[in-house]
C-alpha positions, 0 to 999 in steps of 0.5 A: 500499500501506497503512504503519502508521507513517502519522504523518499519521494518514491510516489512523486518519482513513480507519479512524475514519470509513469502517468500519462492522463492528469484530471485537474479538478478547478481548471478553468480558463483563467490565467490568473490561477495557478491550475491553468499554469500547472496544467501547461506545465504538465502538458510540457512534461507529455501529460495529458490534461483534462480540466474538471471544472463546473462551466466545462470549458475547454482549456489548453486545447483540451475539452473540459468535463463538469465532473470527474465521472463525466470525463472518465466516461468520455477519456477513460480513467485517470492516472491521476486526479490533480486537485485544487481545491480548498481542503475542506472541499477536496473529499468529494473529489478523492471519493469521485477519483476512487470510483473513476479508476484513478491510479492516485489523488494528488492535492496541490500546495495547501490541500490537505485532508488526511480522512480523504487520502485514508479513504483513497490509500485504503482503496489502494491509490497512490496519494500525495498532499500539500505539493505541485508538481511543477514544484517537484520537477523544478527540484529535480532539474526537469 
């Protein structure tokens, strides 16, 4: 079972290297939001991004979807569901990621929900909390 407290970075390394499809919860078309630029960085590292936002607008050339389930029905299960929502709102999205067959959930800087992380781990998903993939690539020189 994976552990979101893996200080060796094994989980982070695996997710950065061995995944292709990232659903980005909270990704809209607003360039003033961090999700916009992190999604662009994900693309620059060869990841397919799928915007998840109530308005379901296309972002960075990818069709948006209102829900994780809708996106999974359209494009298949995600490798990673990346969360750009407040900690008090992340739990239901983690549960939806589990239902959609995600391999992992990633909670961005400042997003921490221990109970939701435990549910995901118990369901067999990798979990990263309070980190950003862009920052992790920069740390690794990529």
